[in-house]
C-alpha positions in Angstrom: -17.2 26.7 8.9 -16.9 22.8 9.2 -14.3 21.1 11.8 -11.5 20.0 9.6 -11.8 16.2 10.3 -9.1 14.6 12.4 -7.0 11.3 11.8 -4.8 9.8 14.1 -2.1 7.6 12.1 -0.8 4.5 14.0 2.3 3.0 12.2 5.4 0.8 12.9 9.1 3.4 12.2 9.8 1.3 9.6 6.3 2.2 8.2 7.6 5.9 8.7 7.6 6.9 5.0 4.1 6.3 4.0 3.0 7.7 6.7 4.1 10.9 6.3 2.9 10.9 2.3 -0.6 9.8 4.3 -0.4 12.9 6.4 0.4 15.2 3.5 -2.7 13.5 1.4 -5.1 13.9 4.4 -3.8 17.5 4.8 -4.8 18.1 1.1 -8.0 16.8 1.3 -8.1 19.0 4.2 -8.1 16.5 7.5 -6.4 17.7 10.0 -4.3 14.3 10.5 -1.6 13.3 13.9 1.2 12.0 12.9 4.3 12.1 15.2 7.3 13.0 12.8 4.8 15.7 11.6 2.5 16.9 14.4 4.9 16.5 17.5 6.1 19.0 19.3 9.6 19.9 20.4 9.7 19.9 24.7 6.4 17.9 24.5 6.4 14.8 26.5 5.8 12.2 23.7 3.6 9.9 25.6 1.0 12.1 26.6 1.1 14.0 23.3 0.2 10.6 21.7 -2.8 10.4 24.2 -4.9 13.6 23.9 -4.5 13.0 19.8 -5.9 9.6 20.0 -8.3 10.7 22.5 -9.0 14.0 20.4 -9.1 12.8 17.3 -12.7 11.3 15.3 -10.6 8.6 13.5 -8.0 6.3 13.6 -6.1 4.8 11.4 -3.0 1.5 11.6 -0.9 1.3 8.6 0.0 -2.3 8.5 2.3 -3.9 7.1 5.2 -6.7 7.9 6.4 -4.3 11.2 3.8 -4.0 12.7 2.7 -7.0 14.6 6.6 -6.5 16.2 5.5 -1.9 17.1 5.1 -2.1 20.7 3.6 1.4 20.1 1.0 0.9 17.7 0.2 -2.2 20.2 0.2 0.3 22.5 -2.1 3.2 20.8 -4.3 0.3 19.1 -5.1 -0.3 22.7 -5.2 3.1 24.4 -7.8 4.0 21.1 -9.9 1.0 21.9 -11.0 2.4 25.5 -10.7 6.6 24.2 
């Protein structure tokens, strides 16, 4: 059986609704997406979990909007993906 495509979704918090819709669509299509609100585990260190998801992903998607350049988290996730 083939492994599901692992997709990391990076986005500004103002784009959360779209990110969650994308998460649902990717899941329905058979992918294994990572989106913080849907994928995080309570009690886990958030940044450590994000770093693990980024390094384990096959695809890294950045949702671009007018809010993206202002998001420190998106910038850090993109930098991490560049080095993974």
